[in-house]
TORPA-4810 file (N, C-alpha, C, O; in nm, 3 decimals):
<nodes>
NODE_1_0.084_-0.120_0.000_0.000_0.000_0.000_0.087_0.125_0.000_0.068_0.213_-0.083_M
NODE_2_0.181_0.133_0.090_0.265_0.252_0.103_0.412_0.211_0.108_0.444_0.094_0.128_N
NODE_3_0.498_0.308_0.091_0.641_0.281_0.088_0.703_0.270_0.226_0.811_0.212_0.240_D
NODE_4_0.639_0.325_0.328_0.698_0.323_0.461_0.589_0.320_0.567_0.474_0.354_0.540_S
NODE_5_0.627_0.280_0.689_0.530_0.284_0.798_0.474_0.424_0.822_0.357_0.440_0.856_P
NODE_6_0.559_0.526_0.805_0.513_0.663_0.824_0.405_0.699_0.721_0.305_0.760_0.756_K
NODE_7_0.426_0.660_0.597_0.326_0.685_0.493_0.199_0.604_0.518_0.088_0.653_0.499_E
NODE_8_0.217_0.478_0.561_0.101_0.395_0.594_0.018_0.463_0.702_-0.104_0.474_0.690_F
NODE_9_0.084_0.509_0.809_0.015_0.571_0.921_-0.057_0.699_0.877_-0.171_0.722_0.917_L
NODE_10_0.007_0.781_0.797_-0.056_0.905_0.750_-0.176_0.875_0.662_-0.280_0.940_0.676_A
NODE_11_-0.164_0.779_0.573_-0.276_0.742_0.485_-0.390_0.682_0.565_-0.507_0.710_0.538_A
NODE_12_-0.358_0.600_0.663_-0.461_0.538_0.747_-0.535_0.645_0.827_-0.658_0.643_0.837_W
NODE_13_-0.459_0.738_0.883_-0.521_0.847_0.960_-0.616_0.926_0.870_-0.728_0.958_0.910_R
NODE_14_-0.570_0.958_0.751_-0.655_1.036_0.660_-0.784_0.961_0.627_-0.891_1.022_0.625_E
NODE_15_-0.774_0.833_0.603_-0.892_0.753_0.565_-0.985_0.722_0.682_-1.107_0.728_0.667_S
NODE_16_-0.929_0.690_0.797_-1.010_0.639_0.907_-1.037_0.738_1.019_-1.123_0.712_1.103_F
NODE_17_-0.968_0.847_1.022_-0.994_0.947_1.126_-1.037_1.080_1.064_-1.141_1.134_1.100_I
NODE_18_-0.957_1.131_0.973_-0.982_1.265_0.919_-1.107_1.274_0.832_-1.161_1.383_0.813_D
NODE_19_-1.154_1.163_0.780_-1.269_1.165_0.689_-1.396_1.111_0.752_-1.497_1.094_0.683_Q
NODE_20_-1.394_1.083_0.882_-1.509_1.021_0.946_-1.544_1.093_1.076_-1.469_1.179_1.123_Q
NODE_21_-1.657_1.056_1.131_-1.697_1.105_1.262_-1.634_1.013_1.366_-1.666_0.895_1.371_T
NODE_22_-1.547_1.067_1.445_-1.482_0.989_1.551_-1.489_1.066_1.681_-1.495_1.189_1.683_V
NODE_23_-1.488_0.993_1.789_-1.490_1.051_1.922_-1.379_0.987_2.004_-1.332_0.878_1.971_E
NODE_24_-1.336_1.052_2.110_-1.231_0.994_2.194_-1.265_0.853_2.245_-1.175_0.772_2.266_P
NODE_25_-1.392_0.824_2.265_-1.432_0.690_2.309_-1.403_0.583_2.205_-1.403_0.464_2.237_D
NODE_26_-1.378_0.623_2.080_-1.351_0.530_1.971_-1.205_0.484_1.966_-1.169_0.401_1.883_D
NODE_27_-1.122_0.535_2.053_-0.978_0.513_2.044_-0.939_0.365_2.046_-0.858_0.322_1.963_L
NODE_28_-0.993_0.287_2.137_-0.956_0.146_2.145_-0.992_0.071_2.018_-0.913_-0.009_1.968_D
NODE_29_-1.111_0.097_1.965_-1.153_0.031_1.842_-1.067_0.074_1.724_-1.031_-0.008_1.640_A
NODE_30_-1.034_0.202_1.717_-0.947_0.251_1.610_-0.809_0.190_1.618_-0.751_0.153_1.516_L
NODE_31_-0.756_0.179_1.739_-0.624_0.119_1.758_-0.624_-0.025_1.710_-0.533_-0.067_1.640_M
NODE_32_-0.726_-0.100_1.746_-0.736_-0.240_1.703_-0.746_-0.249_1.551_-0.682_-0.334_1.489_A
NODE_33_-0.826_-0.162_1.492_-0.842_-0.162_1.346_-0.712_-0.124_1.276_-0.675_-0.184_1.176_E
NODE_34_-0.644_-0.024_1.330_-0.516_0.017_1.273_-0.415_-0.098_1.276_-0.350_-0.126_1.175_L
NODE_35_-0.404_-0.164_1.390_-0.307_-0.274_1.402_-0.342_-0.390_1.309_-0.252_-0.453_1.253_L
NODE_36_-0.469_-0.418_1.294_-0.512_-0.524_1.202_-0.479_-0.487_1.058_-0.426_-0.570_0.983_E
NODE_37_-0.509_-0.365_1.018_-0.480_-0.320_0.881_-0.329_-0.319_0.855_-0.283_-0.358_0.748_D
NODE_38_-0.254_-0.274_0.954_-0.109_-0.269_0.939_-0.053_-0.410_0.924_0.034_-0.434_0.840_A
NODE_39_-0.102_-0.502_1.005_-0.057_-0.641_0.996_-0.084_-0.698_0.858_0.001_-0.767_0.801_D
NODE_40_-0.201_-0.669_0.804_-0.235_-0.716_0.670_-0.142_-0.657_0.564_-0.118_-0.720_0.461_E
NODE_41_-0.091_-0.538_0.590_0.001_-0.472_0.497_0.148_-0.502_0.528_0.238_-0.452_0.460_D
NODE_42_0.171_-0.584_0.629_0.309_-0.619_0.663_0.383_-0.512_0.742_0.506_-0.509_0.741_G
NODE_43_0.309_-0.425_0.810_0.370_-0.319_0.891_0.354_-0.360_1.038_0.243_-0.387_1.082_V
NODE_44_0.463_-0.366_1.111_0.459_-0.411_1.250_0.419_-0.299_1.346_0.425_-0.181_1.313_S
NODE_45_0.380_-0.340_1.465_0.346_-0.245_1.570_0.469_-0.159_1.603_0.456_-0.038_1.625_R
NODE_46_0.584_-0.221_1.605_0.708_-0.149_1.636_0.735_-0.041_1.531_0.776_0.070_1.564_E
NODE_47_0.713_-0.074_1.404_0.733_0.024_1.297_0.634_0.140_1.310_0.669_0.255_1.288_E
NODE_48_0.509_0.107_1.347_0.408_0.212_1.366_0.445_0.301_1.484_0.433_0.424_1.475_L
NODE_49_0.489_0.240_1.593_0.532_0.320_1.708_0.644_0.416_1.670_0.641_0.533_1.707_D
NODE_50_0.740_0.366_1.595_0.851_0.452_1.552_0.800_0.565_1.462_0.842_0.680_1.477_K
NODE_51_0.709_0.532_1.369_0.653_0.635_1.280_0.574_0.739_1.357_0.562_0.854_1.314_A
NODE_52_0.519_0.699_1.473_0.441_0.790_1.557_0.528_0.851_1.668_0.477_0.892_1.772_A
NODE_53_0.657_0.855_1.645_0.753_0.914_1.739_0.751_0.846_1.875_0.767_0.911_1.979_H
NODE_54_0.731_0.715_1.874_0.738_0.636_1.996_0.611_0.626_2.076_0.611_0.565_2.183_G
NODE_55_0.503_0.684_2.029_0.378_0.682_2.106_0.258_0.669_2.011_0.190_0.767_1.982_D
NODE_56_0.235_0.548_1.965_0.125_0.525_1.870_-0.010_0.560_1.930_-0.092_0.626_1.866_L
NODE_57_-0.033_0.517_2.052_-0.162_0.547_2.115_-0.181_0.699_2.131_-0.290_0.751_2.108_R
NODE_58_-0.076_0.768_2.171_-0.083_0.913_2.184_-0.107_0.981_2.051_-0.182_1.079_2.043_G
NODE_59_-0.043_0.929_1.946_-0.063_0.982_1.811_-0.210_0.970_1.771_-0.270_1.066_1.722_Y
NODE_60_-0.267_0.851_1.793_-0.409_0.832_1.759_-0.499_0.919_1.845_-0.595_0.977_1.795_L
NODE_61_-0.470_0.927_1.973_-0.552_1.009_2.063_-0.551_1.155_2.020_-0.655_1.221_2.021_A
NODE_62_-0.436_1.206_1.983_-0.425_1.344_1.936_-0.505_1.363_1.808_-0.575_1.464_1.793_T
NODE_63_-0.496_1.268_1.716_-0.570_1.278_1.590_-0.721_1.272_1.614_-0.797_1.347_1.552_A
NODE_64_-0.763_1.186_1.703_-0.906_1.172_1.734_-0.958_1.299_1.802_-1.065_1.349_1.768_V
NODE_65_-0.882_1.352_1.896_-0.925_1.476_1.963_-0.935_1.591_1.864_-1.030_1.669_1.868_R
NODE_66_-0.838_1.602_1.775_-0.840_1.709_1.675_-0.963_1.695_1.584_-1.031_1.794_1.555_A
NODE_67_-0.990_1.574_1.541_-1.107_1.551_1.453_-1.237_1.579_1.529_-1.329_1.638_1.474_R
NODE_68_-1.244_1.537_1.653_-1.362_1.561_1.734_-1.388_1.711_1.751_-1.502_1.757_1.742_S
NODE_69_-1.281_1.788_1.776_-1.295_1.933_1.787_-1.345_1.992_1.656_-1.431_2.081_1.656_R
NODE_70_-1.292_1.944_1.543_-1.339_1.994_1.412_-1.487_1.969_1.394_-1.561_2.056_1.350_E
NODE_71_-1.530_1.849_1.427_-1.671_1.813_1.410_-1.762_1.895_1.499_-1.868_1.940_1.457_L
NODE_72_-1.720_1.915_1.624_-1.803_1.990_1.718_-1.804_2.140_1.685_-1.903_2.208_1.712_H
NODE_73_-1.697_2.190_1.628_-1.691_2.331_1.588_-1.782_2.358_1.470_-1.834_2.469_1.454_A
NODE_74_-1.802_2.256_1.387_-1.886_2.272_1.268_-2.035_2.268_1.300_-2.118_2.303_1.216_A
NODE_75_-2.069_2.225_1.421_-2.212_2.213_1.459_-2.276_2.346_1.484_-2.394_2.352_1.516_E
</nodes>
């Protein structure tokens, strides 16, 4: 799908977080989905952590909070 774990993570975020309605409560489900998709693409959890500057869960939480703020601001 992508040339690197960083590109995979950015593309996944764009598709699954930035283009959808997400809430902070969705974090666990998103994390599971991300790891499953990455595994299918041959990207390891360790590679994702490195692409997320050592904190994959924090990266997702930040993305989800930002998207949630965008959605609530648009209401």
